N, C-alpha and C positions, 0 to 999 in steps of 0.2 A: 417664688412661692405664690401659689394661687391665693388671692386675698380672701376669698370666702372661707378658707381653711385657717387663716392666720389666727383669728381669735380662738378657735378651737384648740390649735396646737399650743398657743401661748398658755391657755388655761389648763390644757392637759399637763403642762409643765407644773402649773400651779398646784395640782393635786398631790405632786411628789413633795411639796414643800409647805404643806399646811401648817406644820408645827412651827415654822419660822415666820410666824404671822406678821411680825413687824417689818420684815424684809421683803414681803411679796408684793408691795406696791410698786406700780409703775405710773406715776401721776402725771407725766408730760412726755412729749415726743422724745426728748433726750434723756428722760428719767429724772435728771437733776437740772435745776436752772442753769448750771454750768455746761450743760449739754454733753457730759462725758459718756452717756449711754452705758454706764457701768452698773452691774448688779453683783452683790457678793454671793448670790446663790451658787452652790456648787454640787447640789445633788445630782444634776445631769452633767455627765462628763464623757470623755472619749471611750471610757470603759463600759458605759451602759446606754449610751444614746441609741444603739441599734435595738435596744429592747422597748423603746417607747411605743405606745399603742394610742390609737385615737380615743380620747375620753368621751368627747361629744362634739357635735357640729351644729351650727345654726345657719340656716339658708337665708342669705342676705338679700335674695330676690323676693322675699315675702312682701305681700302688698295689702295685708289686712290691718295696718296700723291705724291708730286713731290720729286725728288732726288736733293740734293745739287749740285752745279755746279761741285765741285770736289769730285768724289766718289771713296773711297778707297774699298779694298776688304771687302766684307760683312761677318761678323761673322756668321757662320752657314749656309752660302749661298751655295746652291748645284748647282746653275746654274747662274753665273753672267751675262749670255747673255740674260736672260729673262727680261721682263719689271718688274719694281718695283712692280706692282700690283700682280705679280705671285711669288715673291720671298720670302717675309717674311711669311712663313707658320709655322715656328717653334714658337710655343706659349711658352713664358717663364713666370715665376711667376712675378707678378708686385706688388710692395709695394710702388708705387710712391705716394708721397704727393704733391698735386698741390700747386704751388706758386701763389700768387696774388700781383701784382704790378701795381698801376695806372690803375685799372679796367681791367687789362689783366691777364688771367690765363695761366700759363705754366706748362707743365707736359710731362713726358715720358709715353709710354705704353708698355705692355707686347708683343706687335708686332713690336717693333723696331722703333716706331714713336717718334718724339718730336713735340708737338703741342703748338699753342697759340691760345686762344679763347677769345672772349669778355666775361668778367666775368658775366655781367648781362643778357645776352641772350644766351650764348653758341655758338654764331656765330663764325665760323672759320676764323681766321686771316691768319695763315699759318700752314701747316702740312707737315712735311718732313720725309722721310725714312732716319734714321740716317746711316751714313757711316759704323758704327759698333754698335752692340746692346747696348743701354744705360744702365747704372747701374740700377739695379732693384728697388732702393729706390728713384730714382728721379734725378732732375737737380737743378742747382744753378743759382743764378742771381747776376751779377756784374754790379753796377750802371754806370760804366764807369768813365772816367777822361777827362781832357781837351784834346779835339781833338779826343775823342772816345766816341761813344754812348754806351747805355747799352748792355750787352750780356748775353746770356745763355750759360753756360759752364758745362760740364758733363764728367765724366769718363765712360768707357765702360767695358763690361764684358770680353773683350779680351785685356785690357791694353792700351787704347788710351785716350787721353784728347782732347776734341773737344769744340771749341768756335763758337757759332752762333750769328749773329746779332739779337738782340731781336725784331727788328721791321720787319725784312724780313724772318728770318730763314736761311739765307745764311751763308755759312762758312766765317769766318773772315780772310782775306788773310794774314794779318800781323802776326797772331798768329802761331808760329811754322812753319810747312810746309803747307801752304795754309789752315790754320784753325785747324790743327791737330798736336798733339805732341805724339810721341811713347814713352810710359813710360817703356817699356820693354827693358831697355838698359843693357849693360854689367855690369854697376855699381851695379844693383840689381838682376841679374839673369843669370843662365847658359842657353845657347841656347836651350837645349833639356828639360828645365823644363816644365811640362805638363799643369800646370794651373796657371794662373796669371792674375788678372783683378781687376776692381773696382766695388764694389757692392753698394755703398751708395753715397749720394750727396757729392761733394767736398766741402771743407770749403774755405770761402773767407775772407781775411784780407787785407784792404787797396787795393793795386793793385796785391796782391798775391793770387794764387789759390793753395790749398793744397789737393791733392787727397790722400785718403787712399788706401789699396789694400787687396786682398784676394788671398792667394797662395794655397788654399785648406788645408786639414789637414795633408797631407803627399805629397811627401817624406820629410825627415828631412832636406835635404840640397839642395841648388841650386836656391831658389826663395825668396830673401830677400825682406823685406817690410819697408825700411826706410821711414821716414817722409821727404817729400821734398816740397819746395816752388817753384812755377814757376811764372814768371812775366806775368800778363795778357796782357801787352802791346806788348810783343814779343814772349812769350812762352818759354823763356830761363830759365834754372834752376838758382835759386838764392841762395839756401842753402839746406843742407842735415843734418838731425839728424839720426845717426845710432841706431836703436832700439835694436841691439845687439852690445855693446860697442866694438870698435876696438882697437887694440894696441896703447897705449898712451893716451887713453880716460878714463875718470873717470869710475870706476867700471868694467873695462875690467878684472881685476884680480879676479872677482867673478866667472868667468868661468874657468873650469878646463882644463888644457892641450890645445889641439886645437879644443875643442868641440864647440867653438864659430864660427869657421871659416865657412862662407857660410851657416850659420844656417837659415833655413826658419821659417816661422811663426813669432811670436812677432810683429803682425800686427795690424793696425787700420783698421778693416773691417767695423766698425760702424761709429760713429760720433765724431767730435771734437767740442770744444767750445772755444770762444775767450773773453778775457777781453780787450776790445779795449782801454780803458782808460789807462791801465798799460802795454799794448802791450804784453800780455801773451797768449800763446796757451796751451790748456789743451788737451792731447791726451790719450785716453783710449786704452790699447794694450791687444791682446790675448796671448795665451800661445805659446810656441815654438812647432815646429813640431819635431817628430810625436806628435800629441795631447795626445794619450793614452799610450805613452811608453816614459819613462824618463831615461832609462838605459844608454843612450849615452850622457847625459847631466847632470852630477852631479852638485849639488849646487842649489842656488836660481833661476837661469835662468833669471837674469836681462836682459832687463826690461819687461820680460813676465809678464802678469797679473798685470800691473802697470798703474797708472796714472802718466804721466810725464808732467811737467810744463816747457815749453820752452819759450825763448824770441821769440816772433813772427816775429821780424825783422831780427834775425840772426840765429835762430835755436839752440842757445846755451841752455844747460840744467840749469834750475833754481832749481828744486827739483823733487823728485819722491816719490810715495808711492806704495808699492807693496801689493796687496790685497791677493794673494796666492803665497806662496813660493814653487817652484818646482811642478807646476801643472801637474797632470797626468789624469785630468778629463775634460779638455776643458772648464774651468770655464769662460775664456775670460771676460775682461772688454770691454764693447761695447757701452753703453749709453754715450751721451755727458755729462760731468760734468756740473752741473747747478750752475751758479754764484749766491751767496746768501750773505746776511749780517747777522752775528750772534752778538747779543747784550749780552754782558757779563761784569759784574762788572762795568758798566757804560761806557764800551767801545764798539764801533762798529767794528767788525772784518770781513774783506772781506774773503769769504771762497768759496769753491766749494763742492757741494754735489753729 
C-alpha cells in the first residue's frame, strides 16, 4: 500500500465507525501492548469492502511545517541556515503506521515531519519539522500522568529520543534537554562509531519509554544496543539490560575470552511487547555484528537471535529463548512477540508467540 494513502484509508474506515467511539483508537504499532494487532471493529467486511471510497487524503510531501521552538542540528541537513521549507529534501523510506487516539491521527513522514490530523476529515492540527529525522516506522503515544498531558514520543535515525506535546506539537521542556535525550552516550558506543539510530516506534510501559536501536550490520565492535528504560516525566535513565552479558551477569561465560567486549549488534531494531498485568517486557534481538562473519565470536552468541523476557520495572532478566545459535546469516528476531493463551489439559497457559 502506498504510504501516503495509508492514513487517509485508515481514517476513511474511521468514518464508518464513528458511533463506536471507544473502539476506534489505535494507540500503538501493535494496537495493544501485547502486540496482537486486533481490532473488534466489524463494520467493514468482505460484503462491503468493495464499496469503500476515499474520504480524504493528506500530502505527506508538504514542506510548510513550522519548526519546534528548540531546534537541534538536523540529520542530513546540508544548510541549517535555510528556512525549513527548503531543508528536508532528502527523501527517506517511510513505513510509518498512523496512530489514532480520541479522533486524532498521529504519524511521521519520510520527509522528516511529525503531524497530527483530525481523523475524520484529514484537517491538519499541527505539522512540525522534526529536529532530527524520525524513526522510519513511526511514533508512539504516551497518555500522560498526573500533571502531564499526553505526548508523542519517538526515536530518530541518528540516535535521539524526542517528546512532543500531543496537543500542540511543541517540544516538552521537562523531558531531557528541552524535549530531547541523546541516546548515543559512552555507555553504549565509541565516539567514532559510524551508524547508530532508532528505526522503529519506541515501546511505552507505564511512565517508561523504551527505545530500540539499529547499529548497522558492521563493524563488529563499538556500537552496543542495550535495552534501556527512560522516565517520560524527566527523560532520565531508569534501568539498563545488557544484551551482551557483562562480567558478573548471567550467561557472560557463554562468550569466549574477550569477544563480548564492546560487541555491536544483538539489538532490538524491530518491536517489543509488554504484558502489563505481569509487568513483563518481551524483547526480540538480532544477531551480533558482523552479521555474516562469526570467526571472532565463537559460541552461541547470547543473547543474539533471542527473545528475552525482562521485568519491565527493573530490567532484570526472567528468561530467554534463543532461536538461532551462532547466527552467520542475519536471521534476526524482529517481530514483537504476541501475547496469547494456550489451553492444554484443562489449564490456561499464558504464552508469547
